[in-house]
C-alpha positions as CSV (number, residue, x, y, z in Angstrom):
1,X,-0.2,0.3,0.0
2,X,1.5,3.3,-1.4
3,X,1.7,6.3,1.6
4,X,-0.1,8.9,-1.7
5,X,-3.4,6.0,-1.8
6,X,-4.0,9.0,1.1
7,X,-6.1,11.4,-0.5
8,X,-6.1,14.5,1.8
9,X,-8.1,18.3,1.9
10,X,-9.1,20.9,4.0
11,X,-12.8,20.9,2.8
12,X,-14.7,19.0,5.1
13,X,-17.5,18.7,2.6
14,X,-15.2,17.6,0.0
15,X,-14.6,14.7,2.9
16,X,-18.1,13.9,3.4
17,X,-18.9,13.7,0.0
18,X,-16.2,11.0,-0.1
19,X,-16.3,9.1,2.6
20,X,-20.1,10.3,4.0
21,X,-21.5,6.9,3.0
22,X,-18.7,5.3,4.7
23,X,-18.8,6.6,7.9
24,X,-22.3,6.2,8.2
25,X,-22.6,2.4,7.5
26,X,-20.6,1.8,10.8
27,X,-21.3,5.2,12.7
28,X,-20.8,3.5,16.5
29,X,-17.1,3.0,15.2
30,X,-16.5,6.3,13.1
31,X,-18.4,8.6,16.4
32,X,-15.2,10.9,16.2
33,X,-14.9,11.5,12.7
34,X,-19.0,12.4,12.1
35,X,-18.8,14.6,15.2
36,X,-16.1,16.3,14.2
37,X,-17.0,16.8,10.5
38,X,-20.0,17.9,11.8
39,X,-18.3,20.5,13.6
40,X,-16.1,21.7,11.5
41,X,-19.1,22.0,9.0
42,X,-21.0,23.8,11.2
43,X,-18.4,26.1,13.0
44,X,-16.3,26.9,9.5
45,X,-12.8,26.2,9.8
46,X,-11.8,29.2,11.0
47,X,-13.3,28.5,14.3
48,X,-9.6,26.3,15.0
49,X,-6.3,27.8,15.3
50,X,-5.8,26.4,11.8
51,X,-6.7,24.5,8.9
52,X,-8.4,20.8,10.2
53,X,-7.1,17.9,7.8
54,X,-9.4,15.4,6.4
55,X,-8.4,12.2,4.9
56,X,-9.8,9.3,3.0
57,X,-8.2,6.0,1.8
58,X,-9.5,4.9,-1.4
59,X,-8.5,1.6,-2.8
60,X,-10.8,0.0,-6.0
61,X,-13.1,2.9,-6.1
62,X,-14.1,2.0,-2.7
63,X,-13.3,3.9,0.9
64,X,-11.7,1.8,3.0
65,X,-10.8,4.0,6.1
66,X,-10.4,8.0,6.8
67,X,-8.8,9.6,9.7
68,X,-9.3,13.7,10.9
69,X,-6.6,16.0,11.9
70,X,-7.4,18.9,14.7
71,X,-5.0,21.8,14.9
72,X,-2.3,22.0,16.8
73,X,-1.9,18.2,15.8
74,X,-4.8,15.4,17.3
75,X,-5.5,12.7,15.1
76,X,-8.4,10.8,14.9
77,X,-8.2,8.0,12.3
78,X,-11.4,5.3,11.6
79,X,-10.3,1.5,12.5
80,X,-7.2,0.9,10.4
81,X,-5.2,-2.4,9.8
82,X,-1.4,-2.1,10.7
83,X,-0.3,-1.8,6.7
84,X,-3.3,1.7,6.7
85,X,-1.2,3.3,9.6
86,X,1.9,2.8,8.6
87,X,0.7,4.6,4.9
88,X,-0.7,7.1,6.9
89,X,2.3,7.3,9.2
90,X,4.2,7.5,6.7
91,X,2.0,10.0,4.4
92,X,1.7,12.6,7.2
93,X,5.2,12.3,8.3
94,X,6.4,13.2,4.3
95,X,4.3,16.4,4.0
96,X,5.8,17.2,7.3
97,X,2.6,17.2,9.7
98,X,3.1,17.7,13.2
99,X,1.6,15.5,15.5
100,X,1.1,15.5,19.2
101,X,-1.6,12.7,19.7
102,X,-3.4,9.9,18.0
103,X,-6.7,8.5,19.8
104,X,-8.9,5.6,18.2
105,X,-9.7,2.4,19.1
106,X,-6.9,0.6,20.6
107,X,-5.3,-1.5,17.9
108,X,-5.9,1.3,15.3
109,X,-4.0,3.7,17.9
110,X,-1.6,1.0,18.8
111,X,-0.9,0.5,15.1
112,X,-0.6,4.5,13.9
113,X,2.1,5.0,17.4
114,X,4.2,1.9,16.8
115,X,4.3,3.4,12.4
116,X,4.8,7.3,13.6
117,X,7.8,6.0,15.5
118,X,9.4,4.4,12.7
119,X,8.8,7.5,10.4
120,X,9.7,10.4,12.8
121,X,11.6,8.7,15.6
122,X,8.5,10.3,18.0
123,X,8.3,8.6,21.1
124,X,4.9,7.4,22.0
125,X,3.0,7.4,25.6
126,X,0.6,6.2,25.9
127,X,-2.3,8.0,28.5
128,X,-3.6,6.6,31.7
129,X,-7.0,7.1,31.1
130,X,-8.6,4.2,29.1
131,X,-11.8,3.8,27.8
132,X,-14.6,1.6,26.3
133,X,-16.9,2.6,23.6
134,X,-20.8,1.3,23.9
135,X,-23.5,1.3,21.5
136,X,-27.4,0.9,23.1
137,X,-29.0,-2.3,22.3
138,X,-32.4,-2.6,23.8
139,X,-32.7,0.5,26.4
140,X,-33.7,-1.2,30.4
141,X,-35.4,1.4,32.7
142,X,-32.8,1.3,36.3
143,X,-34.5,-0.7,39.0
144,X,-35.0,0.8,41.3
145,X,-35.8,3.6,40.0
146,X,-35.1,7.0,42.1
147,X,-38.2,9.6,42.9
148,X,-38.1,12.0,40.9
149,X,-38.4,13.3,37.1
150,X,-36.1,14.3,34.3
151,X,-36.0,18.2,33.0
152,X,-34.4,19.0,29.5
153,X,-32.8,22.1,29.6
154,X,-33.3,25.1,27.0
155,X,-31.4,28.6,26.3
156,X,-33.0,30.1,29.6
157,X,-31.7,27.7,31.7
158,X,-27.9,28.6,30.2
159,X,-26.3,29.4,33.4
160,X,-27.1,26.2,35.0
161,X,-25.7,24.3,32.0
162,X,-22.7,26.4,32.5
163,X,-22.4,25.1,35.9
164,X,-22.8,21.9,35.6
165,X,-20.4,21.4,32.6
166,X,-18.0,23.0,34.5
167,X,-18.4,20.9,37.6
168,X,-17.8,18.0,35.2
169,X,-14.9,19.2,33.5
170,X,-13.7,19.8,37.1
171,X,-14.1,16.3,38.0
172,X,-12.4,14.5,34.9
173,X,-9.7,17.4,34.8
174,X,-9.9,18.9,31.7
175,X,-8.5,22.3,31.2
176,X,-11.2,24.2,30.0
177,X,-12.5,27.8,31.3
178,X,-16.6,27.7,31.2
179,X,-18.7,31.1,31.0
180,X,-20.4,33.1,29.2
181,X,-17.5,34.6,26.7
182,X,-16.1,31.4,25.9
183,X,-19.1,29.2,26.0
184,X,-19.6,29.1,22.1
185,X,-16.3,27.6,21.7
186,X,-16.1,24.8,24.0
187,X,-17.3,21.2,22.9
188,X,-20.1,21.3,25.4
189,X,-22.1,24.2,23.4
190,X,-23.2,22.0,20.9
191,X,-24.8,19.6,23.4
192,X,-28.7,19.4,25.2
193,X,-29.1,18.4,28.4
194,X,-31.3,17.0,30.9
195,X,-31.1,17.1,34.8
196,X,-32.4,14.7,37.3
197,X,-34.3,16.2,39.9
198,X,-35.4,14.6,43.0
199,X,-39.1,15.3,43.7
200,X,-38.7,18.8,45.6
201,X,-37.1,20.1,42.6
202,X,-33.5,19.6,43.7
203,X,-31.3,19.0,40.8
204,X,-29.1,16.2,41.7
205,X,-27.5,14.6,38.3
206,X,-27.4,15.5,34.1
207,X,-26.6,14.0,31.2
208,X,-25.8,15.4,28.2
209,X,-26.1,14.3,24.2
210,X,-24.7,15.7,20.8
211,X,-27.2,16.4,18.5
212,X,-28.1,14.1,15.3
213,X,-25.5,13.2,12.9
214,X,-25.2,10.5,10.5
215,X,-28.7,8.6,12.0
216,X,-26.3,8.1,15.2
217,X,-26.5,10.7,19.2
218,X,-23.5,10.1,21.4
219,X,-24.8,10.9,25.1
220,X,-21.6,12.7,26.2
221,X,-21.0,14.5,29.9
222,X,-22.7,12.4,32.3
223,X,-22.3,13.8,36.1
224,X,-23.3,13.3,39.6
225,X,-21.6,15.2,42.3
226,X,-19.4,12.6,44.7
227,X,-21.4,13.3,47.7
228,X,-25.2,12.3,45.7
229,X,-23.7,9.2,44.6
230,X,-25.4,5.8,44.7
231,X,-28.6,6.8,44.8
232,X,-29.3,5.6,41.2
233,X,-29.6,9.4,39.6
234,X,-26.9,9.1,37.3
235,X,-29.0,5.9,35.8
236,X,-32.3,7.4,36.1
237,X,-31.0,11.0,33.7
238,X,-28.6,8.5,31.3
239,X,-32.0,6.6,31.1
240,X,-33.9,9.7,30.7
241,X,-31.2,11.3,27.9
242,X,-31.0,8.4,25.8
243,X,-34.6,7.7,25.6
244,X,-34.7,11.4,24.4
245,X,-31.8,10.7,21.8
246,X,-34.0,8.1,20.5
247,X,-37.2,10.2,20.0
248,X,-35.1,12.3,18.2
249,X,-34.6,9.8,15.7
250,X,-31.5,8.3,16.3
251,X,-31.0,4.6,15.3
252,X,-27.9,4.0,17.4
253,X,-26.9,6.0,20.2
254,X,-23.2,5.2,21.8
255,X,-21.1,6.6,24.6
256,X,-17.4,6.4,26.3
257,X,-16.8,5.3,29.7
258,X,-14.1,5.3,32.0
259,X,-12.9,1.7,32.4
260,X,-11.4,2.7,35.7
261,X,-14.6,3.2,36.9
262,X,-16.8,-0.2,37.9
263,X,-19.5,1.2,38.3
264,X,-20.7,3.4,35.9
265,X,-19.9,0.9,33.0
266,X,-22.0,-1.6,35.0
267,X,-24.5,1.0,35.1
268,X,-24.8,1.4,31.4
269,X,-24.4,-2.0,30.9
270,X,-28.1,-2.5,33.4
271,X,-29.6,0.2,30.7
272,X,-29.0,-1.7,27.8
273,X,-25.4,-0.5,26.1
274,X,-22.8,-3.0,24.8
275,X,-19.3,-2.8,24.1
276,X,-18.5,-1.9,20.7
277,X,-14.4,-1.5,20.7
278,X,-11.7,-0.5,24.0
279,X,-10.0,2.9,22.9
280,X,-7.0,4.4,23.4
281,X,-4.4,7.9,23.2
282,X,-1.3,8.4,22.6
283,X,0.7,11.5,23.0
284,X,3.9,12.1,21.0
């Protein structure tokens, strides 16, 4: 396989015209390609600190793999064979495209990290956090179900949304400033959020979901303050937002979970989520 088999473009519409059907055929495994392509399409390339780059591997008239590269150098490939990973690493290295990290399914990320080291000498370091990507089968309501109700947050609830997202970001160690001035440029701004409230109206847990993309919705941001855990609030919020995703027309619903947290992984499995792949990220 030659490195120049990869077609590269900075035009996200060109990328989606070539690879859209391929990505939508397995939306779960391509959730990050679909998500970031849509964000670039909606925000415009000028919203990023440099032009995002997209790539498509085509052979015999068929798309075999894709990738995106976001400034300043985050690579997100679709599932790759070791040979495909090597050809992509060779192409990007030859063009002088710097990379700071790669994030993908574990086998793909590892194959690319090893190939990038061969072609550039850069030393890959795997991140401590290990994720698992889940896809929803049949949604199963939690039992026992906590008392209370779900409430979808709207534009009038922006202050509350920013508070909950800020608490979530602190809990996961994300280096981001969330306030009225920065909100629109954060990854949280394009989501819709659902709160779980106790019978007296006290908010106790939040769950968010990304927009419908390619027939799929990703549940992203599930958070309960530490002193409120153990009461089933996260399960109720997750079930409510998953139900909202299905009602919004999603044929597929996916989410990531930290493998270091057995409680959340068990929770999602009880709700009907099934493993799609394990995820890994390497820094260079």
